[in-house]
C-alpha positions as CSV (number, residue, x, y, z in Angstrom):
1,X,114.0,83.9,36.3
2,X,114.2,86.2,39.3
3,X,117.8,86.0,40.1
4,X,118.5,86.1,36.4
5,X,116.6,89.6,36.4
6,X,118.6,90.6,39.8
7,X,121.9,89.7,38.1
8,X,121.6,91.3,35.2
9,X,120.4,94.6,36.9
10,X,123.2,94.4,39.3
11,X,125.8,93.9,36.5
12,X,124.4,96.5,34.5
13,X,124.7,98.9,37.6
14,X,128.3,98.1,38.7
15,X,129.7,98.2,34.6
16,X,127.8,102.0,34.5
17,X,129.4,102.7,37.9
18,X,133.1,101.3,37.4
19,X,133.0,102.7,33.3
20,X,131.3,105.3,33.6
21,X,128.3,104.3,31.5
22,X,130.7,102.5,28.8
23,X,128.2,98.8,29.1
24,X,127.2,97.1,26.4
25,X,125.0,94.4,26.4
26,X,128.0,92.2,25.3
27,X,129.6,93.3,28.6
28,X,126.3,92.1,30.6
29,X,126.3,88.7,28.6
30,X,129.9,88.3,29.7
31,X,129.5,89.2,33.1
32,X,126.7,86.9,33.4
33,X,128.0,84.4,32.1
34,X,131.2,84.7,34.4
35,X,128.7,84.8,37.5
36,X,127.5,81.6,36.6
37,X,130.8,80.1,36.2
38,X,131.7,80.8,39.5
39,X,128.2,80.4,41.3
40,X,129.1,78.9,45.2
41,X,132.4,79.4,45.0
42,X,132.0,83.0,47.0
43,X,128.9,85.3,48.1
44,X,126.8,86.5,45.0
45,X,128.5,90.0,45.3
46,X,131.7,89.3,45.4
47,X,131.8,87.4,42.5
48,X,129.9,90.2,40.7
49,X,132.7,92.5,41.9
50,X,135.1,90.1,40.4
51,X,133.0,89.4,37.3
52,X,132.9,93.3,36.3
53,X,136.4,93.9,37.1
54,X,137.5,91.1,35.1
55,X,135.5,92.4,32.0
56,X,136.3,96.0,32.3
57,X,140.5,94.4,32.3
58,X,139.8,92.9,29.0
59,X,140.0,94.6,25.7
60,X,136.4,95.0,24.0
61,X,138.0,93.3,20.8
62,X,138.1,90.0,23.4
63,X,136.7,87.0,22.1
64,X,137.6,84.9,25.2
65,X,135.0,84.3,28.1
66,X,136.4,85.7,31.1
67,X,136.7,82.4,32.4
68,X,138.5,81.5,29.5
69,X,140.7,84.5,29.9
70,X,141.5,84.6,33.6
71,X,143.7,81.7,33.1
72,X,146.1,83.2,31.0
73,X,146.4,86.8,32.7
74,X,147.3,85.9,36.1
75,X,148.1,89.5,37.1
76,X,144.8,90.8,36.0
77,X,143.0,88.3,38.5
78,X,144.8,88.7,41.1
79,X,143.8,92.3,41.1
80,X,140.6,91.7,41.1
81,X,140.3,89.2,43.4
82,X,141.8,91.5,46.1
83,X,139.3,94.3,44.7
84,X,136.2,92.2,44.5
85,X,137.2,90.8,48.3
86,X,137.5,87.1,47.0
87,X,139.2,84.6,49.6
């Protein structure tokens, strides 16, 4: 449970820094799901940065999860991979 709280807090902080306070509870929900979907694929900090980056690139009206959306947006995925230090 402490890990979940830490991820929520870190996601909220990361979004606040990258989008000047425009984070919503919906953003945090999607980012946390993305972190869960990618757990173990890279260090936790890298995954969080990647998920936050992807969330910020998505439209506020998007209905797909980050994990679904990234499959049809390779350019955005590559940019977030690089920004997060993935690979």
